N, C-alpha and C positions, 0 to 999 in steps of 0.2 A: 461440489459439497456447497451444503447452503451455508448462511451465514456464520451461524451460531456454531457448526462445526469448525467452521474457519477462524473463529475467534478465539477458541478455547485450543485449536491446534497449536494457532500463532502466538499464543498467551505462554503455552509449554514450552515451544522453541525457544520465544526468547529469554524463557525462565535458564533454561541449559544455556544458553550464548551469557547470560550473564554469570551463571557458575563456571564456566569451562571457557577458556580464552582459545585454544585450539578449536573448541566447536563452534564458537565464534568467529575466527577467521575462516572457517569453510562455510560457515554461513554468508560471508562477505564476501566470499569466493566463487562458491559452488551453489548457490539457492537452491537450484533446479536438483542437484545430486542430494541435499539435506533433504528436500520437502522428500523426494521418492523415499529417502531411508525412513523417515519419518512415516510414512502412509499416505502421504496427502497427494492429491491428485491433480494437478493441475490444467488449465487448458493448454492443449498444443499451441492455437496460434497466439497467444499473448505472452510477453514479455516482462520480465522483472527485474527489478533492481532491488539490493539491500544497501543502504548507507547508515554508516554510521553517524548516530546522533550523539554529537561531542557533548553538548550541554542544552539547558533546557531554552538557550537563546540560541539554538542551531534552527532552523527549518529547511526542509526541501520541499518548495511546492510543484506542483506539474500543473503545467498549461494543458490544460486539453484542448482537442481542436474544435473548430467550431461548427456548431450544426451546418446544413448543407442550405438553408436558407435564414441565414443568419438575421435580417432586416436591421436596422438602426442598431448601432451600440447602445444607447442610451436606453429603447426600448428593451431590450437582451438584459440590460442590466436590473434596471427597474421591475421586469418580471423576476428575477432571480430572486432580489429582495423580497418581493412581495412573496412570495411563495417558499421564502427560505431553503432555496437549494443549496448544496453542497456538492460538491463534484468528488470529494474521497471518502473513505470508508473510517477512517480513523478520528479522534476526538481531542484534540490538547488535554 
């Protein structure tokens, strides 16, 4: 699924979760099942977890694995800042 379709599907699913507490609970406990029911194909080799954001001050950050040839930490950090890289698909 391309990025545009993923964002449209996820927006629809989030809206349904906001409107239906039972659907939200199922989304939190059976993400893969909900995605299948919604017609969203997930890569079989990826692991997903949905976490309920309690309020605007609650953020979950995922620490990605380091690249194989990481070099010096300072070099990596400065390269990421210089290229404005981000490691997630969502924006606050």
